N, C-alpha and C positions, 0 to 999 in steps of 0.2 A: 433558469435555463428554459427558454420558451420553445426552442426548436429541438426536435429529437436529434440525437447524435448516434453515430455508429460506434462500435467498440474501438475502432481505430481512432476516431475523433476523441473518444473518452480518454484514451491513453495519452492524448496530447493536451488535455485540459490541465490547467494549473491546479495545484492542491486547493487553493482558495476558491476557484471557480467550482470545482467538484464538490467541495464541502458546502458551498452555498446552494448548489443544485440538490444535494442530499437533504438539506434543510427544508426544501419544498416537498420532500417525500415524507419524512418523519421529523418533526421539529424537536428533537431530543439530542442534546450534545453527546451523550454516551453512545447512542446509536450511530450518529454521524461519525464519531471517533472510530468505532469498530469497523464500519464499512470502509471509511477512508484508509484506515491502516492496512487493510487487506489488499490494497492496490499493488500491482496490477492483477486483474482477475483473469482466470484462464479463458473464460468466454462469458457470453451473456447469461447462459444458464447458471453458471457458477455465481455470478453477481446476484441474480434473482434469488437463488437458493440461500445465499449468505444473508441477504437483506431480510428475507422471511424468517430465517432461523434466528437472527439477532432480535427481531421483534418478539418472537415467541419466547425468548429467554428473558425478556424484560421483567423486572420485579413490579408488583402492583403499584408502588409509588412512582415508578418510571412510566408506567402506562398512564397513570393520572396526569403526569407532567406532559406527556406527549399529546394529550388531548387538548392542551391549551390553545392550539392554533386551529382547531376544527370547529366550524360553525355548527349550530344545531340543525338537525334535519328539519327541513321545511322553513327555516328562517331565511331571511334575505341573504344572498351571497353576492360577492363582488362579480359583476358581469365579466366573463372571460376567464375567471379563476378556475383552478382545478376543481374546487368544491362545487362551483356552479355547474360545470360539466357533469360531475359525478352525481349531482342531485337533479339532473334535468328531467327525471321521471316524475318529479313533484310539480304539478301544474300550479304556478303561482296565482292563477286566476280562480282556483278552487278555494274560496274562503272557508268553506265548511271543513275541508280536509286540513287546511292550514291551521284552523282553530283546534282541531282534534290533535294534530301533531304538536302544537304548542302545549296543550294540556298534558299530553302524553310525555313530552320532554320534561315538563315541570314535575310530574309524578315520578318519573325515572330519576331525576336529579335529587328529589327529596328522599327517595328510597335508597339510592346507591352512592350519592355524593359525587357523581361525575356525570358528564354529558353522555347521552345516548349516542353511541358510535356504531355505524353499520357501513359495510361496503355497499354503497347505494347505487353504484354504476349499473345501469341496465335494469333497475328495478323501479316499479311505479310507486307513486305516493301511497296508494292503498296497501301495497305489499309492505312498504316500510312501516306504515302504521300498524299493520297486523304483527310484524316482527317486534316492534316496540312494545305493543300490548302483551304479547306472549312472554317477552323477556322480563316484564315486571314481576312475573311469578318466580323468577330465579332467586336463589339466595345470594348474598353479596359475594361470597367466595367463588361461586360458579359464574356469576356475572362478570367478574374481572377476567376470568379465563375466556369467556365469550368475547369480551371487548378486546382482549389481546389478539385473538384469532381474527377479528374484524380489522384491527389495525394492521396486522400482517397482510391481509388480503388487499387492503388499500395501498400499502407500501408496494406490494408486488405489481398491482395494476399501474400505479404511478411510474414505477421504474420501467415497466414494459412499454409505456408510452414515451418515456424519456430516452431510453437506450434501445435502439433498434439494431438488428442483426449484428 
């Protein structure tokens, strides 16, 4: 779904179209099932709250599976994609920052066995690098909780852009 929709338009979407749109928010079948099954939503706030709550309820293995469609912070993204917009604070011309992010991503993946995920919207590349570096000190159990919260924040922001008023 490329164009934002109103709640009225959302109610008129087919089940298949809505499920496809939800897949652009969080690429996890169980999450999509839970959100789609709750339709119709009382209002936008109820939808946003449900979406966030369902991400926060994901088990660690579900969080890991949901990360499969997320690019690494600082890596090349498809122009015009949600990820490209969300990571727009990372200057692609800053080779030194890109190299430090790449090294940080590799260290993070080696330590935790998953990609570094952060709600990057509105944050600069140096801010993201500082966050990544700080999170390397977390223990694995604490980090999966942080990752789940970041995924919930991403889901909320994506839905806020997707469903208006």
